[in-house]
All heavy atoms as an XYZ file, in Angstrom:
916
protein
N     -96.468    -56.338     21.106
C     -96.727    -56.613     22.505
C     -96.395    -55.360     23.295
O     -95.306    -54.818     23.172
C     -95.877    -57.802     22.947
C     -95.972    -58.110     24.397
S     -95.019    -59.576     24.745
C     -95.913    -60.168     26.103
N     -97.302    -54.919     24.072
C     -97.115    -53.699     24.857
C     -96.358    -54.042     26.130
O     -96.611    -55.056     26.767
C     -98.464    -53.078     25.177
N     -95.420    -53.174     26.473
C     -94.627    -53.378     27.686
C     -95.239    -52.528     28.786
O     -95.415    -51.316     28.621
C     -93.182    -52.970     27.421
S     -92.161    -53.147     28.885
N     -95.616    -53.157     29.873
C     -96.183    -52.384     30.977
C     -95.327    -52.577     32.214
O     -94.661    -53.590     32.386
C     -97.628    -52.789     31.234
S     -97.792    -54.499     31.721
N     -95.355    -51.610     33.044
C     -94.560    -51.620     34.266
C     -95.292    -52.416     35.323
O     -96.409    -52.096     35.698
C     -94.337    -50.170     34.715
C     -93.569    -50.059     36.010
C     -92.200    -50.310     36.034
C     -94.206    -49.715     37.197
C     -91.495    -50.200     37.216
C     -93.508    -49.615     38.373
C     -92.149    -49.868     38.384
O     -91.442    -49.761     39.550
N     -94.640    -53.477     35.783
C     -95.251    -54.331     36.797
C     -94.310    -54.333     38.003
O     -93.272    -54.996     37.976
C     -95.456    -55.738     36.244
C     -96.251    -56.610     37.197
O     -96.493    -56.240     38.349
N     -96.653    -57.761     36.716
N     -94.653    -53.606     39.071
C     -93.737    -53.527     40.207
C     -93.515    -54.864     40.894
O     -92.427    -55.128     41.403
C     -94.398    -52.529     41.154
C     -95.750    -52.242     40.616
C     -95.827    -52.785     39.238
N     -94.492    -55.733     40.923
C     -94.304    -57.025     41.595
C     -93.290    -57.885     40.842
O     -92.528    -58.631     41.448
C     -95.636    -57.754     41.735
O     -96.193    -57.977     40.452
N     -93.248    -57.772     39.492
C     -92.279    -58.537     38.713
C     -90.853    -58.087     39.054
O     -89.960    -58.893     39.279
C     -92.544    -58.372     37.211
C     -91.443    -58.933     36.354
C     -91.313    -60.297     36.192
C     -90.521    -58.095     35.740
C     -90.290    -60.820     35.424
C     -89.503    -58.611     34.969
C     -89.391    -59.980     34.807
N     -90.656    -56.769     39.108
C     -89.326    -56.250     39.414
C     -88.915    -56.564     40.836
O     -87.764    -56.860     41.118
C     -89.271    -54.737     39.149
C     -89.270    -54.409     37.687
C     -90.385    -53.859     37.082
C     -88.151    -54.677     36.903
C     -90.376    -53.571     35.736
C     -88.144    -54.388     35.560
C     -89.257    -53.836     34.963
N     -89.880    -56.547     41.763
C     -89.572    -56.910     43.140
C     -89.155    -58.372     43.226
O     -88.190    -58.717     43.902
C     -90.785    -56.627     44.039
C     -90.551    -56.986     45.471
C     -89.711    -56.207     46.257
C     -91.152    -58.105     46.032
C     -89.487    -56.542     47.580
C     -90.920    -58.445     47.351
C     -90.082    -57.655     48.126
N     -89.878    -59.239     42.529
C     -89.552    -60.674     42.516
C     -88.177    -60.898     41.882
O     -87.381    -61.702     42.381
C     -90.634    -61.444     41.742
C     -90.480    -62.960     41.703
C     -90.580    -63.542     43.115
C     -91.527    -63.576     40.809
N     -87.880    -60.166     40.802
C     -86.569    -60.285     40.147
C     -85.460    -59.835     41.096
O     -84.421    -60.487     41.219
C     -86.549    -59.446     38.862
C     -85.242    -59.447     38.086
C     -84.957    -60.837     37.536
C     -85.300    -58.435     36.961
N     -85.674    -58.729     41.800
C     -84.675    -58.216     42.737
C     -84.411    -59.213     43.857
O     -83.262    -59.496     44.197
C     -85.151    -56.875     43.311
C     -84.257    -56.350     44.391
C     -83.015    -55.810     44.086
C     -84.651    -56.405     45.718
C     -82.189    -55.336     45.081
C     -83.826    -55.939     46.718
C     -82.590    -55.402     46.404
N     -85.471    -59.762     44.444
C     -85.317    -60.725     45.546
C     -84.602    -61.975     45.062
O     -83.720    -62.514     45.737
C     -86.696    -61.063     46.166
C     -86.586    -62.221     47.146
C     -87.270    -59.839     46.851
N     -84.952    -62.439     43.866
C     -84.316    -63.649     43.328
C     -82.823    -63.421     43.117
O     -81.990    -64.261     43.493
C     -84.972    -64.055     41.993
O     -86.374    -64.175     42.197
C     -84.416    -65.362     41.479
N     -82.471    -62.289     42.523
C     -81.060    -62.003     42.287
C     -80.317    -61.765     43.595
O     -79.146    -62.131     43.739
C     -80.913    -60.775     41.379
C     -81.310    -60.999     39.919
C     -81.233    -59.692     39.154
C     -80.430    -62.047     39.274
N     -80.988    -61.175     44.575
C     -80.358    -60.912     45.859
C     -80.069    -62.211     46.607
O     -79.026    -62.354     47.231
C     -81.260    -60.004     46.699
C     -80.666    -59.650     48.026
C     -79.631    -58.720     48.104
C     -81.126    -60.241     49.185
C     -79.083    -58.398     49.321
C     -80.574    -59.925     50.403
C     -79.549    -58.998     50.484
N     -81.003    -63.163     46.536
C     -80.840    -64.410     47.284
C     -79.933    -65.408     46.578
O     -79.447    -66.348     47.202
C     -82.216    -65.041     47.549
C     -83.138    -64.237     48.463
C     -84.495    -64.918     48.582
C     -82.511    -64.057     49.837
N     -79.724    -65.259     45.290
C     -78.883    -66.191     44.549
C     -77.438    -65.728     44.654
O     -77.128    -64.589     44.373
C     -79.297    -66.233     43.064
O     -80.691    -66.442     43.005
C     -78.582    -67.320     42.328
N     -76.568    -66.635     45.064
C     -75.171    -66.243     45.235
C     -74.459    -66.201     43.886
O     -74.913    -66.774     42.892
C     -74.455    -67.230     46.157
O     -74.328    -68.474     45.500
N     -73.340    -65.510     43.837
C     -72.541    -65.406     42.616
C     -72.062    -66.779     42.152
O     -71.976    -67.058     40.961
C     -71.330    -64.495     42.844
C     -71.727    -63.036     42.946
O     -72.816    -62.696     42.465
O     -70.941    -62.244     43.501
N     -71.743    -67.638     43.114
C     -71.221    -68.949     42.755
C     -72.270    -69.755     41.979
O     -71.958    -70.420     41.002
C     -70.796    -69.703     44.022
C     -70.301    -71.093     43.732
C     -69.051    -71.295     43.157
C     -71.089    -72.210     44.004
C     -68.603    -72.574     42.869
C     -70.649    -73.480     43.727
C     -69.398    -73.661     43.155
O     -68.950    -74.919     42.871
N     -73.528    -69.690     42.411
C     -74.598    -70.433     41.738
C     -74.791    -69.892     40.327
O     -74.935    -70.662     39.359
C     -75.912    -70.343     42.550
C     -77.083    -70.933     41.787
C     -75.752    -71.029     43.891
N     -74.773    -68.555     40.183
C     -74.959    -67.959     38.855
C     -73.808    -68.367     37.935
O     -74.020    -68.736     36.776
C     -75.057    -66.424     38.972
C     -76.351    -66.049     39.710
C     -75.018    -65.765     37.609
C     -76.434    -64.577     40.043
N     -72.594    -68.358     38.467
C     -71.436    -68.730     37.637
C     -71.502    -70.194     37.221
O     -71.207    -70.544     36.080
C     -70.138    -68.448     38.397
C     -69.803    -66.976     38.504
C     -68.546    -66.749     39.318
O     -67.916    -67.698     39.765
N     -68.205    -65.487     39.521
N     -71.885    -71.058     38.146
C     -71.924    -72.482     37.788
C     -73.052    -72.757     36.783
O     -72.893    -73.567     35.871
C     -72.089    -73.347     39.039
O     -73.353    -73.103     39.627
N     -74.194    -72.061     36.931
C     -75.277    -72.243     35.954
C     -74.859    -71.722     34.585
O     -75.141    -72.361     33.550
C     -76.543    -71.503     36.415
C     -77.216    -72.197     37.591
O     -76.861    -73.370     37.849
O     -78.083    -71.577     38.235
N     -74.180    -70.610     34.549
C     -73.726    -70.057     33.260
C     -72.716    -70.995     32.612
O     -72.745    -71.232     31.403
C     -73.118    -68.676     33.467
N     -71.822    -71.560     33.408
C     -70.825    -72.497     32.875
C     -71.522    -73.740     32.310
O     -71.173    -74.247     31.247
C     -69.832    -72.876     33.968
C     -68.647    -73.663     33.440
C     -67.628    -74.010     34.515
N     -67.028    -72.817     35.104
C     -67.174    -72.450     36.375
N     -67.887    -73.190     37.191
N     -66.611    -71.364     36.842
N     -72.533    -74.208     33.041
C     -73.271    -75.397     32.587
C     -73.977    -75.109     31.254
O     -73.966    -75.933     30.341
C     -74.277    -75.820     33.657
C     -75.097    -77.007     33.276
N     -74.549    -78.262     33.157
C     -76.424    -77.131     32.977
C     -75.498    -79.109     32.788
N     -76.651    -78.451     32.681
N     -74.585    -73.930     31.133
C     -75.253    -73.572     29.875
C     -74.257    -73.487     28.729
O     -74.545    -73.914     27.603
C     -75.988    -72.240     30.028
C     -77.290    -72.286     30.827
C     -77.822    -70.881     31.029
C     -78.323    -73.153     30.110
N     -73.083    -72.935     29.000
C     -72.067    -72.842     27.949
C     -71.581    -74.221     27.517
O     -71.323    -74.465     26.351
C     -70.876    -71.993     28.422
C     -71.107    -70.482     28.441
C     -69.895    -69.785     29.040
C     -71.359    -69.970     27.034
N     -71.446    -75.142     28.479
C     -70.991    -76.495     28.132
C     -72.026    -77.218     27.283
O     -71.683    -78.020     26.412
C     -70.697    -77.283     29.414
C     -69.447    -76.818     30.135
C     -69.273    -77.492     31.483
O     -70.168    -78.264     31.911
O     -68.246    -77.230     32.124
N     -73.280    -76.951     27.546
C     -74.331    -77.629     26.782
C     -74.431    -77.040     25.378
O     -74.523    -77.774     24.389
C     -75.689    -77.494     27.507
C     -75.664    -78.288     28.810
C     -76.834    -77.961     26.628
C     -76.887    -78.062     29.675
N     -74.400    -75.730     25.272
C     -74.664    -75.102     23.973
C     -73.457    -75.080     23.051
O     -73.611    -75.124     21.835
C     -75.159    -73.662     24.170
O     -74.190    -72.943     24.936
C     -76.488    -73.628     24.886
N     -72.242    -75.002     23.606
C     -71.058    -74.950     22.742
C     -70.401    -76.325     22.666
O     -70.034    -76.897     23.678
C     -70.038    -73.939     23.285
C     -70.454    -72.469     23.242
C     -69.363    -71.628     23.871
C     -70.682    -72.028     21.808
N     -70.268    -76.884     21.468
C     -69.558    -78.162     21.371
C     -68.064    -77.922     21.567
O     -67.571    -76.813     21.411
C     -69.860    -78.614     19.937
C     -70.099    -77.347     19.202
C     -70.712    -76.403     20.190
N     -67.367    -78.975     21.920
C     -65.925    -78.837     22.124
C     -65.254    -78.638     20.767
O     -65.454    -79.417     19.830
C     -65.363    -80.085     22.808
C     -63.941    -79.878     23.261
C     -63.475    -81.010     24.149
O     -64.280    -81.509     24.956
O     -62.309    -81.384     24.016
N     -64.516    -77.577     20.665
C     -63.857    -77.246     19.405
C     -62.508    -77.952     19.335
O     -61.790    -78.048     20.334
C     -63.664    -75.726     19.299
C     -64.948    -74.895     19.317
C     -64.603    -73.422     19.368
C     -65.782    -75.199     18.082
N     -62.144    -78.440     18.128
C     -60.833    -79.088     18.017
C     -59.723    -78.035     18.099
O     -59.897    -76.889     17.700
C     -60.879    -79.740     16.626
C     -61.873    -78.929     15.871
C     -62.872    -78.451     16.874
N     -58.599    -78.460     18.643
C     -57.472    -77.543     18.759
C     -56.838    -77.382     17.384
O     -56.647    -78.369     16.665
C     -56.442    -78.087     19.745
C     -56.952    -78.084     21.181
C     -55.898    -78.571     22.126
C     -56.428    -78.575     23.544
N     -55.447    -79.120     24.478
N     -56.505    -76.155     16.997
C     -55.894    -75.967     15.680
C     -54.465    -76.489     15.665
O     -53.759    -76.430     16.661
C     -55.926    -74.451     15.489
C     -55.922    -73.905     16.871
C     -56.667    -74.902     17.703
N     -54.080    -77.036     14.519
C     -52.714    -77.539     14.376
C     -51.834    -76.423     13.844
O     -52.201    -75.707     12.920
C     -52.687    -78.716     13.404
C     -53.332    -79.958     13.949
C     -53.158    -81.145     13.003
O     -52.192    -81.144     12.222
O     -54.005    -82.038     13.072
N     -50.685    -76.287     14.460
C     -49.755    -75.250     14.045
C     -48.942    -75.759     12.861
O     -48.556    -76.931     12.819
C     -48.829    -74.874     15.195
C     -49.503    -74.231     16.409
C     -48.490    -74.008     17.517
C     -50.152    -72.926     16.019
N     -48.682    -74.915     11.871
C     -47.858    -75.366     10.750
C     -46.427    -75.587     11.212
O     -45.958    -74.972     12.165
C     -47.944    -74.196      9.752
C     -48.248    -73.014     10.593
C     -49.070    -73.533     11.745
N     -45.762    -76.505     10.528
C     -44.376    -76.811     10.876
C     -43.476    -75.663     10.431
O     -43.470    -75.278      9.268
C     -43.936    -78.123     10.213
C     -42.527    -78.478     10.556
N     -42.162    -78.878     11.819
C     -41.394    -78.471      9.802
C     -40.857    -79.112     11.826
N     -40.368    -78.873     10.612
N     -42.772    -75.107     11.369
C     -41.883    -74.004     11.056
C     -40.460    -74.533     10.870
O     -40.014    -75.392     11.629
C     -41.901    -72.964     12.182
C     -43.240    -72.270     12.436
C     -43.143    -71.372     13.657
C     -43.653    -71.466     11.219
N     -39.758    -74.047      9.856
C     -38.377    -74.515      9.686
C     -37.503    -73.961     10.802
O     -37.780    -72.912     11.370
C     -37.975    -73.935      8.321
C     -38.837    -72.743      8.157
C     -40.137    -73.073      8.851
N     -36.460    -74.706     11.090
C     -35.552    -74.259     12.143
C     -34.715    -73.104     11.622
O     -34.231    -73.125     10.493
C     -34.639    -75.402     12.582
C     -35.369    -76.462     13.377
C     -34.394    -77.490     13.948
O     -33.203    -77.169     14.111
O     -34.839    -78.602     14.216
N     -34.564    -72.128     12.445
C     -33.768    -70.957     12.072
C     -32.337    -71.224     12.528
O     -32.098    -71.524     13.699
C     -34.335    -69.693     12.742
C     -35.780    -69.470     12.294
C     -33.482    -68.473     12.438
C     -36.485    -68.353     13.022
N     -31.398    -71.122     11.592
C     -30.010    -71.375     12.009
C     -29.530    -70.249     12.935
O     -29.854    -69.086     12.744
C     -29.228    -71.367     10.698
C     -30.067    -70.594      9.746
C     -31.490    -70.782     10.171
N     -28.798    -70.665     13.929
C     -28.274    -69.674     14.871
C     -26.861    -69.290     14.459
O     -26.106    -70.116     13.952
C     -28.261    -70.225     16.306
O     -27.472    -71.410     16.318
C     -29.665    -70.526     16.803
N     -26.544    -68.056     14.671
C     -25.206    -67.582     14.328
C     -24.229    -68.011     15.408
O     -24.569    -68.047     16.598
C     -25.214    -66.059     14.214
C     -26.091    -65.479     13.099
C     -26.124    -63.958     13.216
C     -25.578    -65.884     11.739
N     -23.000    -68.336     14.993
C     -22.027    -68.732     16.020
C     -21.672    -67.519     16.887
O     -21.711    -66.376     16.447
C     -20.811    -69.197     15.207
C     -20.967    -68.549     13.882
C     -22.439    -68.364     13.655
N     -21.333    -67.818     18.106
C     -20.975    -66.759     19.039
C     -19.619    -66.190     18.643
O     -18.661    -66.933     18.437
C     -20.922    -67.319     20.467
C     -20.730    -66.274     21.508
C     -20.805    -66.883     22.899
C     -20.575    -65.804     23.934
N     -20.620    -66.341     25.280
N     -19.583    -64.890     18.529
C     -18.338    -64.251     18.126
C     -17.383    -64.186     19.302
O     -17.774    -63.862     20.415
C     -18.609    -62.843     17.595
C     -19.453    -62.751     16.325
C     -19.732    -61.277     16.015
C     -18.751    -63.381     15.146
N     -16.130    -64.496     19.024
C     -15.110    -64.423     20.062
C     -14.133    -63.329     19.683
O     -13.633    -63.285     18.560
C     -14.399    -65.759     20.219
C     -15.287    -66.841     20.792
C     -14.515    -68.130     21.031
O     -13.270    -68.088     21.056
O     -15.163    -69.168     21.192
N     -13.892    -62.458     20.619
C     -12.947    -61.376     20.389
C     -11.660    -61.684     21.139
O     -11.690    -62.228     22.237
C     -13.541    -60.047     20.893
C     -14.793    -59.650     20.149
C     -16.062    -59.857     20.679
C     -14.694    -59.076     18.894
C     -17.198    -59.489     19.984
C     -15.828    -58.699     18.195
C     -17.084    -58.907     18.736
N     -10.526    -61.312     20.538
C      -9.262    -61.566     21.251
C      -9.157    -60.649     22.467
O      -9.651    -59.531     22.463
C      -8.193    -61.232     20.208
C      -8.864    -60.318     19.248
C     -10.321    -60.686     19.243
N      -8.528    -61.170     23.492
C      -8.351    -60.381     24.706
C      -7.191    -59.411     24.495
O      -6.106    -59.817     24.084
C      -8.081    -61.277     25.904
C      -9.300    -62.021     26.367
C      -9.034    -62.748     27.655
C     -10.318    -63.428     28.111
N     -10.099    -64.176     29.340
N      -7.456    -58.171     24.746
C      -6.418    -57.155     24.628
C      -5.911    -56.857     26.036
O      -6.693    -56.497     26.916
C      -6.978    -55.876     23.967
C      -7.543    -56.215     22.590
C      -5.929    -54.785     23.900
C      -8.276    -55.076     21.927
N      -4.609    -56.997     26.235
C      -4.095    -56.739     27.587
C      -4.180    -55.245     27.917
O      -4.050    -54.387     27.060
C      -2.643    -57.203     27.527
C      -2.296    -57.176     26.080
C      -3.567    -57.387     25.308
N      -4.406    -54.974     29.171
C      -4.480    -53.591     29.611
C      -3.063    -53.027     29.656
O      -2.142    -53.680     30.150
C      -5.104    -53.499     30.999
C      -6.572    -53.783     31.030
C      -7.110    -53.579     32.435
C      -8.586    -53.871     32.471
N      -9.095    -53.737     33.841
N      -2.908    -51.813     29.139
C      -1.562    -51.244     29.205
C      -1.242    -50.822     30.636
O      -2.099    -50.357     31.371
C      -1.642    -50.026     28.278
C      -3.076    -49.657     28.250
C      -3.845    -50.943     28.457
N       0.007    -51.008     30.992
C       0.430    -50.621     32.340
C       0.886    -49.178     32.305
O       1.700    -48.788     31.465
C       1.551    -51.526     32.834
C       1.070    -52.914     33.175
C       2.170    -53.726     33.842
O       3.104    -53.129     34.420
O       2.084    -54.946     33.760
N       0.348    -48.408     33.191
C       0.724    -47.008     33.255
C       2.005    -46.868     34.076
O       2.169    -47.534     35.101
C      -0.404    -46.186     33.889
C      -1.708    -46.124     33.096
C      -2.771    -45.399     33.927
C      -1.538    -45.426     31.768
N       2.927    -46.025     33.604
C       4.155    -45.859     34.391
C       3.857    -45.108     35.682
O       2.977    -44.256     35.735
C       5.053    -45.030     33.463
C       4.113    -44.315     32.563
C       2.905    -45.197     32.422
N       4.575    -45.452     36.698
C       4.396    -44.756     37.970
C       5.350    -43.568     37.988
O       6.549    -43.706     37.749
C       4.692    -45.681     39.158
O       6.001    -46.197     38.993
C       3.695    -46.825     39.237
N       4.786    -42.423     38.220
C       5.576    -41.197     38.225
C       5.969    -40.856     39.655
O       5.205    -41.089     40.591
C       4.763    -40.055     37.616
C       4.339    -40.238     36.159
C       3.398    -39.099     35.776
C       5.516    -40.261     35.224
N       7.159    -40.287     39.805
C       7.550    -39.909     41.176
C       6.687    -38.742     41.661
O       6.246    -37.916     40.878
C       9.013    -39.496     41.039
C       9.190    -39.171     39.598
C       8.177    -39.976     38.835
N       6.477    -38.717     42.941
C       5.664    -37.676     43.535
C       6.478    -36.376     43.544
O       7.617    -36.365     44.006
C       5.279    -38.077     44.957
C       4.169    -37.266     45.528
C       3.701    -37.879     46.836
C       2.534    -37.069     47.356
N       2.039    -37.630     48.596
N       5.909    -35.295     43.008
C       6.699    -34.066     42.960
C       6.860    -33.458     44.358
O       5.947    -33.520     45.187
C       5.887    -33.146     42.058
C       4.497    -33.645     42.148
C       4.592    -35.122     42.423
N       8.010    -32.896     44.575
C       8.259    -32.239     45.864
C       8.029    -30.752     45.691
O       8.639    -30.112     44.836
C       9.680    -32.511     46.331
C       9.870    -33.930     46.802
C      11.249    -34.115     47.446
O      11.858    -33.109     47.852
O      11.683    -35.257     47.514
N       7.165    -30.214     46.487
C       6.857    -28.794     46.418
C       7.830    -28.033     47.312
O       8.185    -28.488     48.408
C       5.423    -28.544     46.852
C       4.333    -29.210     45.999
C       2.978    -29.001     46.665
C       4.314    -28.657     44.594
N       8.264    -26.874     46.847
C       9.194    -26.105     47.693
C       8.475    -25.573     48.926
O       7.289    -25.241     48.882
C       9.650    -24.969     46.785
C       8.592    -24.846     45.751
C       7.972    -26.199     45.594
N       9.185    -25.502     50.016
C       8.599    -25.001     51.261
C       8.642    -23.483     51.232
O       9.667    -22.884     50.950
C       9.344    -25.541     52.464
C       9.093    -27.002     52.683
C       9.684    -27.454     53.987
C       9.325    -28.922     54.169
N       9.843    -29.418     55.427
N       7.500    -22.900     51.506
C       7.401    -21.442     51.522
C       7.357    -21.012     52.985
O       6.506    -21.487     53.747
C       6.138    -20.979     50.771
C       6.174    -21.490     49.335
C       5.991    -19.476     50.830
C       4.908    -21.256     48.552
N       8.254    -20.130     53.365
C       8.232    -19.702     54.767
C       7.011    -18.846     55.058
O       6.498    -18.143     54.200
C       9.522    -18.901     54.929
C       9.869    -18.465     53.548
C       9.296    -19.484     52.594
N       6.553    -18.933     56.288
C       5.396    -18.146     56.700
C       5.830    -16.707     56.900
O       6.840    -16.455     57.541
C       4.848    -18.680     58.023
C       3.709    -19.618     57.885
C       3.139    -19.911     59.274
C       1.859    -20.664     59.117
N       1.369    -21.048     60.446
N       5.071    -15.783     56.344
C       5.467    -14.396     56.577
C       5.130    -13.992     58.011
O       4.124    -14.401     58.563
C       4.642    -13.612     55.567
C       3.459    -14.457     55.298
C       3.908    -15.874     55.482
N       6.004    -13.180     58.569
C       5.761    -12.710     59.936
C       4.981    -11.411     59.863
O       5.391    -10.466     59.199
C       7.073    -12.510     60.677
C       7.741    -13.804     61.047
C       8.929    -13.571     61.964
O       8.991    -12.501     62.604
O       9.765    -14.463     62.021
N       3.866    -11.399     60.531
C       3.030    -10.209     60.546
C       3.482     -9.306     61.687
O       3.808     -9.785     62.775
C       1.564    -10.589     60.704
C       0.961    -11.423     59.583
C      -0.450    -11.846     59.976
C       0.921    -10.666     58.277
N       3.491     -8.017     61.442
C       3.894     -7.121     62.534
C       2.834     -7.131     63.637
O       1.648     -7.250     63.375
C       3.978     -5.752     61.864
C       3.109     -5.850     60.665
C       3.132     -7.282     60.235
N       3.296     -7.034     64.843
C       2.356     -7.020     65.961
C       1.827     -5.606     66.124
O       2.580     -4.637     66.121
C       3.043     -7.490     67.256
O       4.134     -6.623     67.491
C       3.483     -8.925     67.170
N       0.543     -5.521     66.242
C      -0.108     -4.230     66.383
C      -0.335     -3.936     67.857
O      -0.621     -4.853     68.639
C      -1.430     -4.224     65.630
C      -1.370     -4.419     64.120
C      -2.789     -4.586     63.582
C      -0.690     -3.282     63.419
N      -0.231     -2.679     68.228
C      -0.490     -2.373     69.644
C      -1.972     -2.555     69.952
O      -2.827     -2.391     69.092
C      -0.079     -0.900     69.777
C      -0.139     -0.361     68.391
C       0.120     -1.497     67.450
N      -2.229     -2.899     71.188
C      -3.613     -3.104     71.599
C      -4.315     -1.766     71.670
O      -3.751     -0.784     72.157
C      -3.684     -3.797     72.955
C      -3.309     -5.243     72.899
C      -3.539     -5.888     74.248
C      -3.244     -7.365     74.119
N      -3.428     -8.009     75.407
N      -5.505     -1.753     71.204
C      -6.293     -0.539     71.226
C      -7.148     -0.549     72.480
O      -7.918     -1.469     72.717
C      -7.167     -0.485     69.968
C      -7.978      0.767     69.765
C      -7.097      1.990     69.559
C      -8.912      0.601     68.603
N      -6.970      0.469     73.291
C      -7.727      0.540     74.543
C      -8.843      1.561     74.377
O      -8.603      2.706     73.976
C      -6.821      0.920     75.698
C      -5.844     -0.172     76.053
C      -5.060      0.142     77.315
O      -5.511      1.016     78.096
O      -4.028     -0.480     77.496
N     -10.029      1.172     74.711
C     -11.188      2.049     74.633
C     -11.550      2.430     76.060
O     -11.764      1.547     76.906
C     -12.362      1.351     73.929
C     -11.932      0.926     72.534
C     -13.597      2.228     73.897
C     -12.939      0.086     71.801
N     -11.611      3.722     76.323
C     -11.935      4.131     77.700
C     -13.394      3.816     78.025
O     -14.262      3.861     77.172
C     -11.688      5.646     77.705
C     -11.803      6.048     76.283
C     -11.370      4.865     75.457
N     -13.651      3.491     79.254
C     -14.994      3.153     79.709
C     -15.698      4.449     80.078
O     -15.191      5.240     80.869
C     -14.926      2.193     80.906
C     -16.315      1.877     81.435
C     -14.191      0.941     80.514
N     -16.846      4.657     79.467
C     -17.626      5.861     79.739
C     -18.672      5.490     80.769
O     -19.442      4.546     80.568
C     -18.286      6.388     78.439
C     -17.216      6.683     77.400
C     -19.147      7.603     78.750
C     -17.767      7.034     76.035
N     -18.708      6.216     81.876
C     -19.704      5.872     82.893
C     -21.111      6.206     82.418
O     -21.321      7.109     81.624
C     -19.309      6.739     84.094
C     -18.512      7.849     83.515
C     -17.886      7.353     82.251
N     -22.071      5.439     82.907
C     -23.472      5.658     82.544
C     -23.953      6.925     83.230
O     -23.694      7.126     84.417
C     -24.353      4.492     82.993
C     -24.259      3.279     82.143
C     -25.296      2.268     82.642
C     -25.328      1.100     81.712
N     -26.306      0.111     82.181
N     -24.668      7.741     82.474
C     -25.185      8.946     83.143
C     -26.366      8.581     84.037
O     -27.144      7.687     83.726
C     -25.634      9.831     81.982
C     -25.908      8.893     80.868
C     -24.982      7.720     81.066
N     -26.440      9.260     85.129
C     -27.539      8.999     86.053
C     -28.735      9.826     85.622
O     -28.629     11.030     85.420
C     -27.137      9.340     87.479
C     -26.165      8.349     88.056
C     -25.935      8.590     89.537
O     -26.809      9.192     90.199
O     -24.889      8.184     90.007
N     -29.841      9.184     85.474
C     -31.059      9.877     85.074
C     -31.737     10.429     86.321
O     -31.804      9.757     87.357
C     -31.988      8.934     84.337
C     -31.478      8.376     83.012
C     -32.473      7.338     82.499
C     -31.286      9.460     81.981
N     -32.244     11.638     86.202
C     -32.911     12.201     87.397
C     -34.241     11.479     87.633
O     -34.921     11.078     86.702
C     -33.147     13.662     87.008
C     -33.149     13.672     85.524
C     -32.235     12.558     85.091
N     -34.558     11.269     88.857
C     -35.819     10.621     89.195
C     -36.887     11.683     89.321
O     -36.700     12.694     90.004
C     -35.701      9.826     90.508
O     -35.280     10.724     91.511
C     -34.726      8.687     90.383
N     -37.979     11.475     88.628
C     -39.077     12.437     88.638
C     -40.050     12.071     89.740
O     -40.271     10.889     90.034
C     -39.781     12.430     87.283
C     -38.929     12.827     86.084
C     -39.727     12.583     84.806
C     -38.485     14.272     86.146
N     -40.646     13.099     90.352
C     -41.622     12.785     91.408
C     -42.881     12.157     90.803
O     -43.233     12.422     89.672
C     -41.937     14.142     92.034
C     -41.587     15.135     90.982
C     -40.492     14.537     90.153
N     -43.499     11.321     91.583
C     -44.697     10.626     91.122
C     -45.850     11.619     91.062
O     -46.104     12.340     92.024
C     -45.021      9.481     92.082
C     -46.086      8.579     91.571
C     -46.217      7.362     92.474
C     -47.266      6.455     91.908
N     -47.450      5.280     92.734
N     -46.527     11.635     89.903
C     -47.628     12.560     89.724
C     -48.894     11.999     90.329
O     -49.174     10.809     90.225
C     -47.842     12.845     88.239
C     -46.750     13.616     87.515
C     -47.098     13.672     86.024
C     -46.591     15.023     88.033
N     -49.638     12.912     90.950
C     -50.907     12.488     91.520
C     -52.006     12.845     90.543
O     -52.086     13.973     90.052
C     -51.136     13.174     92.863
C     -50.195     12.686     93.925
C     -50.528     13.287     95.282
O     -51.653     13.809     95.463
O     -49.662     13.224     96.142
N     -52.874     11.897     90.256
C     -53.973     12.114     89.336
C     -55.171     12.563     90.164
O     -55.549     11.904     91.138
C     -54.293     10.834     88.551
C     -53.051     10.371     87.804
C     -55.469     11.030     87.612
C     -53.189      9.040     87.135
N     -55.743     13.725     89.774
C     -56.882     14.188     90.565
C     -58.090     13.268     90.387
O     -58.341     12.760     89.290
C     -57.171     15.589     90.007
C     -56.519     15.623     88.673
C     -55.410     14.625     88.699
N     -58.817     13.046     91.461
C     -59.984     12.175     91.452
C     -61.204     12.999     91.105
O     -61.382     14.124     91.546
C     -60.171     11.547     92.836
C     -59.013     10.673     93.265
C     -59.178      9.258     92.746
O     -60.293      8.809     92.538
N     -58.088      8.563     92.563
N     -62.072     12.434     90.268
C     -63.321     13.097     89.896
C     -64.331     12.740     90.959
O     -64.518     11.561     91.274
C     -63.765     12.646     88.502
C     -65.067     13.303     88.116
C     -62.696     12.890     87.473
N     -65.014     13.770     91.523
C     -65.995     13.425     92.552
C     -67.189     12.677     91.953
O     -67.589     12.917     90.825
C     -66.437     14.796     93.086
C     -66.017     15.785     92.062
C     -64.909     15.194     91.277
N     -67.703     11.750     92.716
C     -68.835     10.937     92.284
C     -70.115     11.741     92.419
O     -70.303     12.458     93.391
C     -68.936      9.659     93.100
C     -67.808      8.722     92.878
C     -68.019      7.448     93.686
C     -66.876      6.521     93.483
N     -67.046      5.314     94.286
N     -71.002     11.547     91.440
C     -72.303     12.234     91.483
C     -73.268     11.390     92.298
O     -73.333     10.193     92.115
C     -72.842     12.440     90.075
C     -72.040     13.452     89.307
C     -72.717     13.692     87.968
C     -71.951     14.694     87.152
N     -72.570     14.963     85.889
N     -74.030     12.095     93.211
C     -75.006     11.315     94.005
C     -76.231     10.956     93.256
O     -76.618     11.236     92.263
C     -75.349     12.216     95.160
C     -74.834     13.558     94.848
C     -73.928     13.453     93.678
């Protein structure tokens, strides 16, 4: 059978799929599955033997050892050393030199060409 391209078929398929909602497609697919697949029996699980549990181990409580309290050591007092006083250093103030004021220069004007 030769397959030929039929644009009207594809257009009709597109419109049909576009207008059909997802819910309708899902319900139709579910209905087809219910019809074609018979209900399968649930498998029976083999009887498993009970696994014995181990008893919970109990450990004896060991009391915490009490640490002896040690007296706080007294540190010897160290006297502060006295630093010699230094004389103040005086820096003489140097006056600012006066800068000479220069006369304002006149820039010669270039005559305009007529």
